[in-house]
N, C-alpha and C positions, 0 to 999 in steps of 0.2 A: 451531282443528281445523276443517273444515269440514264443515258435518255438513249433510243434507237436513230436508226439516219431517221430520213425523210419522212417514211414508211408504219408506225409503229408507236402507238400515244400511251400508251396502257403496262409494258413490262417495268417490270420493276416496283411497283410500284410496295409490294409486302416489302423487305429491305432497305426502306430509301430512294430505288431505284426505279425511273423514267422514264418512259420511249421518248426517243426523237421525235415522228413527230406521226401525220396524222390519218393513221395505218386504221382501218376497218377491222379490230382487233378478233380473231376467231374464238369460236364460247371454248373453254374445257371443259375438258371432263377426263373424270380423273378413274381410270381403271385400270386391277395389275400394277398398280403400281405408277404407273406410267402417263405424263401426259399426253390429252389429243386434243387435236379443236377438226375443227367439222365442217366447214366452209374458207372456201380465197380471201387471203386478205388482198381490197385496194389500194389504190395511190391516190396521197392526194396531193396539199402543196404544202411544203416544208412552215413550220416557225421561225421566222428569221428574228433573232438577235439583233442586237440597238448594232454588235458592235462586227458588226458580220463583214467580209469584205466585198470589196466591188467585181457580181458574177460575170457581166460585160469583159473589163480590163482581158488583159496577159501578165504573161512574168509567175511568179510564183505567189501562191497565196499565205498573206504569211501579215495576221491579226495581230492589233495593237495588243496586248495582254499588258498585266498589271501582274510589278517584278514580286511583288510579293505574294498575293495570290498566288502564282504561280509557284514560289515555292511552299505555298502551305494547300495546297490540297492535294488529295491525293487519291489511289487506286480510283474506283472510278470514276469516283466526284473530278478529279481531274480527268481521265479521260474524256470525258464531258466537257469538261467544260474550255478543254484544245478543240476538240470536233466540233460543236455548237458553231463558229462565225465564217465554218468552212461547210455548215450542212444552210450550204444554198441555192441547193438545185429543184429547179419547178417538174422535174422531170426527165425522162432518159436521155434524149438531148444531154441537157446542159449536166446532165454528169459526164456525159463522152466529154464534154469541151476541160469542165471543171478539171476530169477526170487524168484529166494533157498539163494541169499548172499543181497539181499535187511531186510533193515528196514525195524521197521514196518510202521516209518515216508519215508522214500525211495518210500515204496509201493504204498503211500496214496498218494503223485504229481506222482510219472511215470504213473499210472491207471485212476487217475482223467483228464490228461492232455488223453486219450484215448478217455474218454465222454467228455472233452469239444473240441479236434478234429473235434469228429463227428457234437456232434450235433450244436457249429454254424458256421459250412462250411453245413450241408443240416436240421436239427433237429433231436432229436430224429425218427422215419423213418430210416437214412443215417445209425440213429449208428445202428439198426437193422437190416436193409438187408445188411449191409459189415459184419456183424458178429463179430460185440464186445459186444453180448449179453455175449458171453463167458468170461468176462471181468467184470460183474456187483458187483459179490461178492468180491472183489478182490477193485474194488471204493464201493461199501457199506461200508466195511471198514476200507476202509481209511474215508469217511464221518465219520464215529462212531469217527473214533480218533481221528479229530480234533475239535467234537463236534459242527459237523454241521448239525444241524438237522432235521433246513428248505430245505436242496437240497437232504439229504436222503429220505425228504418227496416225494417231486419232483418225483424222482429219485424210489423210492416206485410206486408210478402210475405212470407214464409211463411202469413202467412193467408188470403192472396188462393189457396196457389197450393193450402192443402187447400181453398179456397171449390172452387177451379177445380174440384179430385177426391176432391169428396164422398161421391157415386155410386161411385166404386173404393172407396175406404174400410169404405162401407158392406156393397157387395160381399164385401169380403175378410174382412169381420168375420162376413158370416150360411156364411165358409169355416172360420174357426179360423184363417185362414191370412197373415198381412200380412208375407212374404214379398218377394211378388211388387209389396207397391207401391216396396221398397228397390230394387226391381229393373229396376221402372221407372220412378218417380219423381223422379228422379236430379237436377231440380230441388234434394228438400233436400239433395241432399247438397252443395249448394254453396251451401247454405245454414247449415249444419251447423259445415264450416272456416272460413266469414268468423263467427260463431257462436265457434266455440271459440280464434278470433284475438283477438277484442276481449271475451270476457265477464270478463274479466278489470278492462279501464276500468269495468265497469259499477258493479264492486262498490268501486271505487276511490271513486267519485263518489258510491256510498253510504255509506259511512265517511267524503267530508268532509262530504256532508250529517249525516253519525249527528254530527259535533266540533259542523259550524256552531249543530246544534239538539238539544244535549243533551236536555237534559230529555223531547224526546218518547219515549224510548227509554227511561233508565233513573233514578236516584233515589240519589245521591251517598251512600255512606253516611256 
């Protein structure tokens, strides 16, 4: 099952995919073929699985995992299965500490899930509006690690578009209304469609990397 990090609980219900945890989801508005959402999400504590690692410990996060399950799961189901045990941060401070224990592969998966949760819910505009741009360096590092130059180039283009229109974002923040951004910044809609068409490939590359570097993600039972 596809789940998002600890912020979003309802993405991917269609297509047998669920979100990571308890984020209050933005209502969706369909207009001109693009997805729009109306208010900022809030963060709640994650749902912690029985197979998580100790958040208070030190050293790499290497949860016990069934070899048979590791071999049989694929794509988003596989990604969520190896992500869920390390999805244990209850707040941003916890996350800062945990991220220091992530392997390069875990970082690639963890931060890509942020990008995917936001863009597939409300496009790149939602990604930036909700403040996830701060994770962009980690997202880009992960895309480089798995060799996904296409997604990396798309993210770079979207970030340039955001930088060029930052003042418009700030203005709409003051008004607490992001709908004009969807109406006026049509380039983002183009990038969104490219993302929807290609994000499965990114997940496939993460899976490929994880299978070649299993010890970065799990310890087999």
